[in-house]
N, C-alpha and C positions, 0 to 999 in steps of 0.2 A: 743380451736384448735381441729380440727378433729384428729382422732386416726391415719390415714395415714400420716398427717402432723407431728405429734409427732414422728411416726417411722422415716419418712425422716429426721427430725431434729437430732434424735439420730444416725441415720446412717452417717450423715454429721460429727457430732462430733467424732464419731469413726474413720472414714476415715481420717479426718483432723488431728487427733492425730497420726495416724499411719504415714501418708505421711509426716508431719511435722518432726516427729521423724527420719524418713528415709532420707529426702531430705532437711530438714531445713525449716525455716519459709518462704523463697522465693519459695517454691515448686509451680508448676502451680495449679490454682484453677481447671483447667480442669481434672486434675488427681484426685483430691479429689472428684469432681462431678462424675467422672467415677465409682470410688469405691464405692461411696455412692449410685450409680444408680439414680442420679438426674441431673438436668442441672445446668450449672454455675449460670444461673438466678435465680434458687431456692436458691443457696448459698446467693446470693446478696439480695434476698427477705427476706430471713430469719435473715441475719446477717448485711446487709448494706454495708460491705465492708470487704477486707481482714483483716483490723485491727479488725473489730467487730467479725469476726470468730476466730481470734488469741486470742482475749481476752476471748471469750466464751469457748474456748477449753483449753486454758493454764492457766487460773488464778487458778483454783483448783489444778492443778498439781504443779504450782509455789508455791502455799500456803503449800502444803504438803512438798515441799523441804525445804522451809524456816521453817517450824516446826521441820523438822529433823535436820537442822542446830542449831535451838534454842536448842532442846533436847540434842545435843552433848556438849553443853557448860559445861566446867569444870574448876576447879581450886579453891585453897584454899582462894586466895585473890581476891578483886575487879578487880585488874589489870590482873591477870590470867584469869578470866571470861571474861573480856572486849577483850583481845587479842585472847582468845580461841574462842569466837564468830565471830570476824572479820576473823580469819584464817578458821573456819568451813564454814562460808558463802563463802568465797572466793573458797575453795576447791569444794564446791557444784555447784558454777558457772563455774569453770574450768572443772569439770566432765560432765557438760551438757550445750553446747552451747546455746540451746534454753532457758535454765533458766537464763543463763548470759545476754541474751537479754532484760529480765525484768530490770535489773539494769543498762543496758547500754541505757536504756529508748529509745529504737528504734521506739516504738509505743506510742508516748505520748497522743494519744486519746483513748488508751485501759485503761479505768478507773478501771477495776477490777485488772489489772496487776499494775497499779500505787498504787492502795491500798496495794498491796503485798509490793511493794517497801517501801511505807510509813511505814507499819508495821515493816519491817525490820531496818529501820532508828530509829523509836521509840523504838524498843527493845534495840538497840545498844545504844540509848541515855540513857536509864535506867542504863545500865551496866556502861557507859561512867560517869554518874553523880556520881555512886557509887565509881568509880576509882578515880575520882577527889576529893571526899569528904574524901577518905582515902590518899590524897597526893600522889598517884601512877601515876597519868596521868596528863599531862599538864593541867593547869586550863584554857587556853585559847581556848582549843578545844570546838567547838560548834557543835550543831546538824547539821548545814548547812555543817561545815567542814567534819562531818562524812558522810553525804549524798554524798558529792563530793568525799571522800575517796572510798566509795563503788562503785560509777560511775567510777572512775579513774581505780579502779581494773578491772572492767568490760573491760574497753577499753584495758588494758595491756593484759587482758585473750584472748580478740579477735584477737590479733596480733599473737597468736600462741607461741608455745614453752613453757617453763617453768620459763621464766624470771619473770613472774608475782610473783611467790613465793619469788624470791630474792628481788624484789622490794618492796613487801609488808612487808617483815620483816625489810628492812631499814626504811621503814615509820613508822612501830610499834617502832622500836628502838628510832626513833626520837620523838615519842609521849610520851613514858614512862618518867615520872618526874625523875629528877636527884636524885640519891641516896645519 
C-alpha cells in the first residue's frame, strides 16, 4: 500500500473511533469521512462496509476491555472467581455501550469482534468448569448457556437503567449450587 493510502487508513480509523465514541455505532459515515479528510467511497473501498469499519476499529479496543475485565477477577473460591468475572464483564458492558454491542452481537459479520466474544465465553467456561468441579456451580450449566447469559445481559443493559445489575444477581443466585 502506498504511503498516502496508509495515512488515509489511519486517519479513517482515528476519525471512526472518535465519531463512534461520540455518536454511537450508527453515526453517519459522512461524518467519519469528513473528519478523516476522505470520501465515503474511500471508507467503503478500504473496509467494505460499515460493519467492516466497526470490526477494524473496535476489535482491539474491545479486546483491551475484555482483558481488563479478566484482570479484575478476584475471589478465594472458584465460585467467587466465576461470579466476579460475570459481574466485571457486565460492568464493563454497562459502562460502554459500544463494548456492549460486541456481546449483543449486533454485527454478526464482524469476525474480529466475534473472536472477542468467543474469547470472553471461553475464559468464562474455564472459570465455570472449575466452579462446577468444586460443586459450587450448577452442574448443568454449559458453555452455550454462559454465552446466552452474556448475550442476555447485553440486551438488558441496552434497555437502559440499572435493572441489569439486579437481574444479573438473580441469575447468579440461581446458578450457585445449593449449599
